[in-house]
N, C-alpha and C positions, 0 to 999 in steps of 0.2 A: 602870168606876169602881172604883179600889182604895180600901180603907177601912182605917183603923187604929182599934182600940179601945184600952182601957186596957192589955191584954196581948197582943192579937192583930193580925196583919196579914192582911187579906183581899184576895186578888188573883185576877185572871183566870187560870185554869189554862192551861198550855201543853202541847202534845202531847209535848214532851220530858220532861214530868213523869209520864207515864202509868205507868212502872214504880213510882215512889214512891206514886202513888195506888192502884195495884193491890195494893200491900202490905196495905191494909185493905179496899178495895172488892171485892177478890177473896177475902178471908179469911172462911171459913165461920163462925168464932167472932164476928168483928166484925160480920158482916152476918146473923147468925142470925135476926133478926126482919124482914128485908127481902130483896130480891133481890141476890145477889152477882154480880159479873162473872165469867163462866166462864173467861176467859183475857185476855191482854193486848190482843188485838184487840177484844174486847167492851168493855173499859175505854176504849180509844182511841176507839172508836165513840161511847160515851156522852159523853166529853168533847167530841169534835168536834161532835156534834149539839147539845149544850147551848151550845157557843160560837156555832154558827150561829143558834140561838134568841136568844142575847144580842144579836146584831146586829139581829135582827128585832123582838124584844120589848123590848129595853132592859135586860134583867136575866137572870141565870143564876147557877148556883152558883159560889162562889169556892173557891180553895184556902185553907186556914187554916194559918198558921204562928205560932209565938210570936215576938213582936218580938225582933229581934236573933239569931234562929236560922234556919238555912237549911232544916231538915227540915219537910216537910208533916206536920201532925198531924190534919188533917181536910179535909172538902170539904162545902160546903153553902151554903144561902142561899135566895133566891127563885128559882122557876122555874115555867114552865107545862109540865108533863110531856109531852114528845113521845112517850113510850112508853106512856102511859096517859092520853090526852087527855080533855078534857071537864070537868075539875075546877076549871079556872081557876088563877090564881096560887097556888102552894103554897110552904110553908116546909119544908125538910128539912135534916138535919144527919147527917153520918157521920164518925166519928172513929176513929183508931187506938186499940186497946184501952189502950195506954200513956197516952192522954190522957183516959180516962174518969174521971168523978167529980171533976173539978177546976173545974167551972163554965164550961168553954169553950163548951159547947153553948148555955147561956143567954146568954153574951156575944155569940156569933155570931148567935143568934136576935134579940136586942135590936137589934143593928146592922142586920140585914136588915129588921126590922119598922120601924125608923126610916126606912129608905130607902123601904119600901112606903108609909108614911104621908105623908112629907113631900116626897120627891123624885119618886116615881112616882104618888102619890095613888091607890093601889089602894083601892077601897071595902071589899074583903074579901080575906082570905088564908085558905087551907085548909091543913090538915096531916093526916097519917095516922100512927098508931102502932099496933103490934100490942098486943093487950090484955095480954100477958104482959111487955111491955117497960115495966116500972114507971118506970124513969128517964126515958124519953122522954115518957110520959104525964104525969109530974109536971112536967117541964120545960115542956111545952106549956101546961099550966094556969098555971104560974108567970109566963109571958110574955103571958098574957091570952087564950089560946084556951079555948073552951068545947066540951066533947064534944057532938056533935050526934047521931050514930047509929053503929051497927055496920054495916059494909059486908061482907056475908056473902061475896061472891065474892072479896074481897081479904083477908079475915080481918084487917081493920084497923078501928080506931075512926077515924071522921072527926071532925076538929075544925075549928072556924071561929073567926076573929077579925075583927071589924069595925073599920074605921079610926076611932079615936076623934076624929080631926081632922074627920071628916065628920058628926058628930052635933051 
């Protein structure tokens, strides 16, 4: 399912877009608070596995573009992490540094949570943020997540958000 928000177009990634995604998913600055892809093959594997999970789970991260622009500025949304399973459905967002600070993460997150609440009917969504990543921590709280605990082996704060439609 592709989605349009006020400013963004969210679409299923294609393997032909790996080079463009790797520009930030493999960038040590853009990914300093999380795991970066080591090379194009790792990025291609990430995208392919998430797309397989989309067919299985019904959701996976989208590419993020500004409406009317062909360049990918981000990647994210809902997913059940195949690389670190057991946390349930999660929200994540990754953006090219040129897109930081413009509210795109909140716009993507709000769209993904609307899908979680009303289309998929997920009872809860988790998210993680490195304690030093002030922007991501603020964003998660802005869209309704509550910090639950620090996960030592991940060096991340675990956030949870319960579906308000189910209360």
